[in-house]
C-alpha positions, 0 to 999 in steps of 0.5 A: 090694595093696588088700584090699576088705571087704564092705559091712555089710548090714542085713536090713530084711525077709524073704519066703519064696521059696515065696510064690505071687507069688514075689519080688513082695512083696519087690520091692514092699517094697523099692520102698516103702523106696526111695520113703522114701529107703532104698537097699533091694534084694532078694537071694536067700538060698539057705541059708534059701530066702528073699528078703531086702530089704537095705540097705548102710547101717545101719537107721534 
């Protein structure tokens, strides 16, 4: 049996879910990070009610 461990994630930025533009600011930030070579994506943190821009690699 193989045990998989979750990847280490780094939160690059946080955006409130109640923002009038919704997740757009987080999506735009993640796109800018990807343009600079960082594999960033947006996830929703339900416990804090925030959109998080995360990467699976260590922040540089």
